[in-house]
matplotlib code that plots the C-alpha trace (Angstrom):
import matplotlib.pyplot as plt

x = [117.5, 119.1, 119.0, 115.9, 116.3, 115.5, 117.8, 118.5, 115.6, 115.5, 118.0, 116.4, 114.3, 117.2, 116.4, 112.8, 110.8, 107.4, 108.8, 110.2, 106.8, 105.1, 106.4, 104.0, 101.0, 100.0, 96.3, 96.0, 95.9, 98.3, 96.6, 95.2, 98.6, 100.0, 97.0, 97.5, 101.1, 100.2, 97.6, 100.0, 102.7, 100.4, 98.1, 99.9, 101.9, 102.8, 100.1, 97.4, 97.3, 97.2, 97.4, 98.0, 97.4, 98.5, 97.6, 97.6, 99.5, 103.3, 105.3, 102.7, 104.7, 103.5, 106.9, 108.2, 105.2, 105.5, 109.2, 108.5, 105.8, 107.9, 110.8, 108.6, 107.4, 110.9, 112.2, 109.2, 107.6, 110.5, 109.2, 111.5, 111.2, 111.6, 111.5, 110.8, 110.3, 107.2, 107.9, 110.8, 108.3, 106.8, 106.6, 106.5, 103.4, 104.5, 106.8, 109.4, 110.3, 110.3, 113.8, 115.7, 114.0, 114.3, 117.8, 116.8, 118.4, 116.9, 120.0, 122.5, 122.4, 118.8, 117.4, 114.0, 114.2, 111.0, 108.1, 106.0, 108.9, 109.1, 105.9, 106.9, 109.8, 113.3, 116.6, 118.9, 122.2, 122.4, 121.6, 117.9, 116.9, 114.3, 112.2, 109.3, 110.2, 109.2, 106.7, 107.4, 106.6, 106.9, 106.9, 105.8, 106.6, 105.0, 102.5, 101.1, 98.5, 101.2, 102.6, 99.4, 100.4, 103.5, 101.6, 98.8, 101.5, 102.7, 99.2, 98.1, 101.2, 100.8, 97.1, 97.8, 100.8, 100.4, 102.2, 101.8, 102.1, 102.4, 101.8, 102.2, 100.6, 99.1, 96.2, 93.1, 91.9, 94.6, 92.3, 89.1, 87.4, 85.7, 84.8, 86.2, 88.7, 87.1, 87.7, 89.6, 87.6, 88.5, 89.3, 87.6, 90.9, 91.1, 87.5, 88.3, 91.5, 89.7, 86.9, 89.4, 91.4, 88.2, 87.5, 91.0, 92.0, 88.8, 90.4, 93.1, 90.6, 88.5, 91.5, 92.4, 88.8, 89.0, 92.3, 90.8, 87.7, 89.9, 92.0, 88.8, 87.8, 91.3, 90.5, 88.6, 85.7, 87.7, 90.8, 88.6, 86.9, 90.2, 91.8, 88.6, 88.6, 92.3, 92.9, 93.1, 93.1, 95.0, 94.6, 97.4, 96.8, 98.4, 101.3, 104.2, 107.0, 109.8, 110.9, 111.3, 113.9, 115.8, 119.6, 119.2, 117.1]
y = [130.5, 127.7, 125.2, 124.2, 123.2, 119.6, 119.3, 120.4, 121.2, 119.0, 119.8, 122.4, 123.8, 124.8, 128.5, 128.4, 131.6, 133.0, 135.7, 133.0, 131.4, 134.5, 133.7, 130.7, 132.8, 133.8, 133.4, 134.0, 130.3, 130.9, 134.0, 132.0, 130.7, 134.2, 135.3, 132.3, 133.2, 136.8, 135.5, 133.2, 135.8, 138.4, 136.2, 133.1, 133.4, 129.8, 129.3, 127.8, 124.7, 125.2, 122.8, 124.0, 121.2, 121.8, 119.1, 118.7, 117.0, 116.7, 119.6, 122.3, 124.1, 122.6, 122.0, 125.3, 127.1, 125.2, 126.2, 129.7, 130.2, 128.8, 131.0, 134.1, 133.1, 132.6, 135.9, 138.0, 136.3, 134.5, 131.0, 128.0, 125.7, 121.9, 119.9, 116.2, 114.2, 112.2, 108.9, 108.4, 107.9, 104.7, 102.0, 104.4, 103.9, 104.9, 107.3, 104.6, 104.1, 107.8, 108.8, 106.1, 107.2, 110.9, 111.0, 113.9, 114.1, 116.4, 116.1, 117.4, 120.8, 121.3, 119.3, 117.6, 113.8, 113.2, 114.9, 115.3, 116.8, 119.6, 121.0, 120.5, 121.3, 120.1, 119.9, 122.7, 121.1, 123.4, 121.0, 120.8, 124.0, 123.6, 125.9, 125.8, 126.0, 129.4, 129.3, 125.7, 125.1, 121.6, 120.9, 117.4, 117.1, 114.6, 112.9, 109.5, 107.4, 104.9, 107.5, 108.3, 106.9, 109.1, 112.1, 111.6, 111.7, 115.1, 116.5, 115.5, 117.1, 120.3, 120.5, 120.0, 122.3, 124.8, 124.5, 124.8, 121.9, 122.5, 119.4, 118.7, 115.8, 114.4, 113.1, 115.2, 114.4, 113.1, 112.7, 111.7, 115.0, 115.5, 112.1, 108.6, 108.1, 106.0, 102.3, 101.1, 98.9, 95.2, 93.1, 89.8, 88.1, 89.9, 88.8, 85.2, 85.2, 86.7, 84.2, 81.3, 82.7, 83.0, 79.3, 78.1, 80.4, 81.9, 82.8, 84.8, 86.6, 87.4, 88.8, 90.9, 92.3, 93.2, 95.0, 97.0, 97.8, 99.2, 101.2, 102.8, 104.1, 104.8, 108.5, 109.2, 111.7, 114.1, 113.9, 114.5, 117.5, 119.0, 118.8, 120.0, 123.2, 124.0, 122.8, 124.9, 123.2, 124.8, 123.1, 123.4, 122.9, 123.6, 122.2, 120.3, 122.9, 120.5, 120.2, 124.0, 123.7, 120.7, 121.0, 119.9, 123.0]
z = [70.8, 68.7, 71.5, 73.5, 77.2, 76.3, 73.3, 69.7, 67.4, 64.3, 61.5, 59.2, 62.0, 64.2, 63.6, 62.5, 63.2, 62.5, 60.2, 57.9, 57.8, 56.5, 52.9, 52.8, 54.0, 50.5, 50.9, 54.6, 55.5, 58.4, 59.8, 62.7, 63.6, 64.0, 66.0, 68.3, 68.8, 69.7, 72.2, 73.9, 74.2, 75.7, 77.8, 79.0, 82.2, 82.9, 85.5, 83.4, 81.2, 77.4, 74.5, 70.9, 68.4, 64.8, 62.3, 58.6, 55.7, 55.8, 54.7, 55.4, 58.0, 61.3, 62.9, 61.6, 63.2, 66.5, 66.9, 65.7, 68.3, 71.0, 70.0, 70.1, 73.6, 74.8, 73.4, 74.3, 77.3, 79.0, 78.3, 78.8, 75.8, 75.6, 72.4, 71.9, 68.7, 69.6, 67.7, 70.1, 72.9, 71.4, 74.1, 77.1, 79.3, 82.8, 84.7, 85.4, 81.7, 80.7, 82.0, 80.1, 76.8, 77.2, 78.8, 81.1, 84.5, 87.2, 89.3, 86.7, 85.1, 86.1, 83.2, 83.7, 84.1, 82.2, 80.4, 83.5, 85.4, 83.0, 84.6, 88.2, 90.6, 90.1, 91.9, 90.9, 92.0, 95.0, 97.8, 98.7, 96.9, 94.2, 92.1, 89.6, 86.0, 84.7, 81.9, 80.6, 77.0, 75.6, 71.8, 71.0, 67.3, 64.9, 67.2, 66.4, 68.3, 69.3, 71.8, 73.5, 76.9, 77.2, 76.0, 78.6, 81.3, 80.0, 79.6, 83.1, 84.6, 82.6, 83.4, 87.1, 87.5, 84.7, 81.4, 77.6, 75.2, 71.5, 69.4, 65.7, 63.9, 60.7, 62.7, 63.0, 66.6, 69.0, 72.0, 70.2, 71.2, 67.9, 66.7, 66.5, 63.7, 60.8, 61.0, 57.9, 55.6, 55.9, 52.8, 52.2, 53.0, 56.4, 57.2, 56.4, 58.4, 61.4, 61.2, 61.0, 64.0, 66.0, 65.4, 66.1, 68.9, 70.4, 73.7, 72.0, 69.8, 72.8, 74.6, 71.6, 71.4, 75.1, 74.6, 71.7, 73.8, 76.6, 74.2, 72.8, 76.2, 77.6, 78.1, 81.2, 81.3, 83.5, 81.2, 78.2, 79.8, 81.0, 77.5, 75.7, 77.8, 77.1, 73.6, 70.4, 67.0, 64.1, 60.7, 58.2, 54.5, 51.2, 49.2, 50.6, 51.1, 51.7, 48.1, 48.1, 50.8, 49.3, 49.0, 45.4, 44.5]

ax = plt.figure().add_subplot(projection="3d")
ax.plot(x, y, z, "-o")
ax.set_aspect("equal")
plt.show()
């Protein structure tokens, strides 16, 4: 499986597998990753929502593991795998804008037209006939908070219709399930600039504060509960392995 249903995997990960990852498991730090893969292959049948979130510093094997797990699920459990590089989703906040960013077309070759469509029904190109994707697995690679709106759409669809999402990120808590991310300390210059802006443009500052307030509570209680019940966190640590794979040796 060198090609996912949604497009090519990123360069050096075209053929990533869990077996290749074992060489980095020198101290058992990846044991939980292999256990999670075995559990998904043996227990997940495509009917329930699952979210596997792998986080940690760059170069610790997250993308390699995500594709390795998806490959194993495809080969041993018949899963259909889709891959998307998450930063490409910046700016997407509703269903109408997803197709033009993703380039998926449900009416041609049976490809999904957007992230949510992966977990639903689709036209097969044979008239009105449609079918549910079998065991859809979506890899969302390199998640950042800027793409939350698009990811929420995918999560809601997977939770409603049944599907697995595998996410990788450098961020500890994507849906603020554990605790709020620490607020960066402000410099004296920042404080002075904000105070001056509040005096000169109070309405704009008030609007900015309201947007920040809404962003902080953007996840509903039901969404939070749904994700909390289905998510499994895997923390990656250790050295950056990317220099080991450099073409320069």
